[in-house]
C-alpha positions in Angstrom: 106.8 66.8 117.5 103.6 68.8 119.3 100.5 68.6 116.6 98.7 71.7 116.2 95.4 72.7 114.6 95.0 76.3 114.3 91.5 77.4 113.7 90.2 80.8 112.5 87.0 81.4 110.8 86.9 84.9 109.8 87.4 86.6 106.2 90.1 85.1 103.3 92.5 87.9 103.9 92.7 87.0 107.8 93.5 83.4 106.6 96.5 84.9 104.3 98.1 86.3 107.6 97.4 83.2 109.8 99.4 81.4 107.3 102.0 83.6 107.1 102.1 83.5 111.1 102.4 79.3 110.8 105.2 79.8 108.3 107.2 82.3 111.0 106.6 79.6 113.5 108.3 76.8 111.6 110.9 79.4 110.4 111.5 79.7 114.5 111.0 76.7 115.9 112.0 73.8 113.0 111.6 70.7 113.5 109.1 71.1 116.6 106.0 71.2 115.4 103.1 69.3 112.9 101.0 72.2 111.7 97.1 72.5 110.0 95.2 75.3 109.4 91.3 74.9 109.9 89.1 77.6 108.0 86.2 78.5 105.6 88.8 79.2 103.1 91.1 75.9 102.4 92.0 77.4 99.1 94.2 79.7 100.9 96.1 77.0 102.3 96.3 74.4 99.3 99.9 73.5 98.2 101.4 74.9 101.2 104.0 72.1 102.4 104.4 73.6 106.0 100.9 72.1 106.6 99.7 68.3 107.5 96.3 67.2 107.7 95.5 66.4 111.0 91.9 66.3 110.4 91.0 63.6 108.1 87.4 62.9 107.0 86.0 64.5 110.1 88.3 62.6 113.0 90.8 64.7 114.2 94.1 62.8 114.8 94.1 61.9 118.7 97.3 63.6 119.4 96.6 67.0 117.9 95.7 69.9 119.8 92.9 72.6 118.4 93.8 75.8 119.1 91.3 79.1 118.2 94.0 82.0 117.3 93.0 85.6 116.6 94.3 89.2 116.5 92.4 91.3 118.1 94.3 92.3 121.5 96.8 93.2 118.8 94.7 95.0 116.8 93.6 97.1 119.9 97.3 97.7 120.9 98.8 98.7 117.6 96.6 101.9 117.9 99.8 102.9 120.0 102.3 100.8 119.3 101.9 100.6 115.8 102.1 97.0 115.1 101.1 95.7 111.5 98.6 93.2 110.5 101.2 90.4 110.2 102.0 90.9 113.9 98.5 89.9 115.1 98.3 86.0 115.2 102.3 85.9 116.0 101.5 87.6 118.9 98.5 85.3 119.8 100.4 82.3 118.7 103.2 83.2 121.1 100.7 84.0 123.8 98.9 81.0 123.7 101.7 78.8 123.3 104.1 80.5 125.9 106.7 81.1 122.3 108.8 83.9 121.1 108.0 83.9 117.2 110.2 87.1 115.6 109.0 87.9 112.2 111.1 88.3 109.7 109.0 88.9 106.5 105.6 90.9 106.4 104.4 89.7 103.4 101.9 86.6 103.3 102.8 83.7 101.5 101.0 81.7 98.9 101.8 78.6 97.3 101.1 78.4 93.8 100.8 75.6 91.2 102.6 75.6 87.9 99.7 76.3 85.8 98.3 78.8 88.1 101.4 80.8 87.2 101.1 80.6 83.3 100.0 84.0 83.0 99.6 83.6 79.1 96.8 80.6 79.7 95.2 82.4 82.3 94.3 85.2 79.9 93.2 83.1 77.4 91.3 81.1 80.1 89.5 84.5 81.4 89.9 86.4 78.0 91.6 88.7 79.6 93.9 91.3 77.3 97.9 91.7 77.4 97.7 94.4 80.3 95.2 95.4 82.8 94.8 96.0 86.3 92.0 94.6 88.3 89.6 96.7 90.9 86.9 96.1 93.1 84.4 98.7 93.6 81.5 96.1 95.5 79.8 96.8 98.6 80.0 93.8 101.4 76.9 93.6 103.4 79.2 92.9 106.4 81.3 96.4 106.0 79.3 98.6 103.7 81.1 101.4 105.3 84.6 100.1 103.5 83.1 101.2 99.9 84.0 103.9 98.0 81.7 106.5 96.4 80.5 105.5 93.1 80.7 108.1 91.4 84.3 108.7 92.2 84.9 105.4 90.4 82.9 106.5 87.6 84.8 109.6 87.1 88.0 107.4 87.9 87.6 104.8 85.1 86.4 107.9 82.6 90.2 109.5 83.5 91.7 105.6 83.3 90.1 105.1 80.0 91.2 108.4 78.7 95.1 108.9 79.4 95.9 105.3 80.2 96.8 101.9 77.5 95.8 99.4 80.5 92.6 97.9 80.5 90.3 97.8 84.1 89.2 94.3 85.0 86.1 94.6 87.4 86.1 91.7 90.3 84.5 90.3 93.1 81.9 87.9 94.3 78.5 87.9 93.0 77.2 87.9 96.5 78.0 91.6 97.0 76.7 94.7 95.4 78.2 95.8 92.5 78.0 98.8 90.3 77.4 98.8 86.6 79.9 100.6 84.3 78.7 98.7 81.2 81.6 98.6 78.6 83.6 101.0 80.5 85.4 97.8 82.3 86.1 94.0 81.8 83.7 92.2 83.9 84.5 89.4 86.2 82.4 89.9 88.9 80.4 86.6 89.8 83.0 84.5 87.6 85.9 83.7 89.9 83.8 82.4 92.9 86.5 80.1 94.2 89.3 81.4 95.6 91.8 80.1 93.6 90.4 81.6 90.5 90.7 85.0 91.9 94.1 84.6 93.3 95.1 83.3 89.3 93.3 86.4 88.2 95.4 88.2 90.6 98.5 86.9 89.5 98.0 88.1 86.3 97.5 91.2 86.6 99.9 94.1 87.0 98.1 95.7 90.2 95.1 96.2 91.7 92.7 99.0 93.1 90.1 98.7 96.1 89.2 99.1 99.7 91.1 97.2 102.6 90.4 93.8 101.4 92.3 90.2 100.0 93.3 92.0 96.7 95.8 94.0 98.7 97.2 91.0 100.6 97.2 88.9 97.4 99.2 92.0 95.7 101.6 91.8 98.4 102.4 88.2 98.4 102.7 89.2 94.5 105.0 92.0 95.2 102.6 93.7 92.6 101.4 97.6 93.2 98.2 98.2 94.7 96.3 101.2 95.3 94.1 100.9 98.7 90.9 103.4 99.5 91.0 103.5 103.2 89.3 106.4 104.4 89.6 106.6 108.0 88.4 102.9 109.2 91.9 101.6 110.0 95.3 102.8 110.7 97.6 102.6 107.7 100.3 101.4 110.5 98.3 98.6 110.7 97.0 97.5 107.1 99.7 99.2 104.5 102.7 97.2 103.0 105.4 99.4 102.1 104.9 98.7 98.1 101.7 99.9 98.0 99.6 103.4 97.7 97.8 103.6 101.1 95.0 106.5 101.0 93.7 107.3 104.3 92.1 109.9 106.0 93.2 109.2 109.6 93.9 112.0 111.8 92.1 115.0 109.5 88.4 114.2 111.1 87.3 114.3 114.8 85.9 110.5 114.3 89.3 109.2 113.1 91.5 111.6 114.9 94.0 109.4 116.4 93.3 106.1 115.1 90.5 104.4 112.5 86.9 104.1 113.7 86.2 100.8 113.0 82.7 101.0 112.6 80.8 98.6 109.8 77.5 99.8 109.2 76.4 102.8 108.0 74.1 103.6 111.5 77.1 103.7 113.2 78.9 106.3 111.1 79.0 110.0 112.8 80.4 111.6 110.0 77.9 111.0 106.3 78.8 113.3 103.7 75.8 115.2 102.7 76.8 115.5 99.3 77.6 111.9 98.3 76.2 110.0 100.7 78.7 108.3 102.0 81.2 108.5 104.6 83.3 111.7 104.7 86.4 109.8 105.5 86.1 108.2 102.3 84.5 111.1 100.4 87.6 113.4 100.8 89.5 110.8 98.4 88.3 111.8 94.9 89.0 110.0 91.9 92.6 112.2 91.1 93.9 111.2 94.2 93.5 107.3 92.8 94.7 108.4 89.2 97.7 110.0 90.8 98.7 107.2 93.2 98.1 105.1 89.6 100.7 107.3 87.6 103.1 107.2 90.5 103.8 103.4 89.7 106.7 102.9 87.0 107.1 99.9 84.6 110.7 99.3 83.0 111.8 102.8 84.0 108.9 104.9 82.5 105.4 105.5 83.4 102.3 103.3 83.3 
């Protein structure tokens, strides 16, 4: 069997999608490949029975090939083709290995241990309430344009706390900039630095709210509700899962008329809203739209 080490050093969500592609590779070509994934986030692939360690103590299996994989070409094509993020790595692997992998499932896999699925224990460990949603209002230095207006977050939290019997739990890395909402939310910021901890908390949550980020891929994997505040950076066809509420503004502004701008830094944005000092595409999505999206989900046949 051919031994392949797939290499990618992008974000955790990207590695989840690479893991999906490897799953589809083995489904399409059973017993033909021995595979491994090398990335900055081995926590994502922990427990994956489809993978075999082909690099041990820094030494590569002499028969293994290392292949750098990505999705940029498919992302560019998606502006016209409408392909999804889950097609990205598959297209690159097909091209580089001369294969014809056909995707059967767009939801990224995760392989949890029994204790990670123990929701009751997770709530005890992190002192969490019986019912909660997570949210991430953090600002990442590499892509600050993903961030939603902080004042909108505050208005949403006030509305949520007034009209819902569910708690909001703020999450995120200590490396990012996080607004302080005082006692209006439960904060786990900086307390789930290990990705397995974050994955475990997401598994215990009823849903999540935030920008295009890892949380949405985790919720897709767990088949849970998710509200994505996307703005005009990326196409919904590329990022959205059918079970999620994807709030975007592509097509409403000249700067994202046909597809997302994919800008990252504030200096690159050509349409800053003077009233909020945020990109116009994000300012157009107000707190009530997010609340309405939350209310659209049902629990046991009735509104949450």
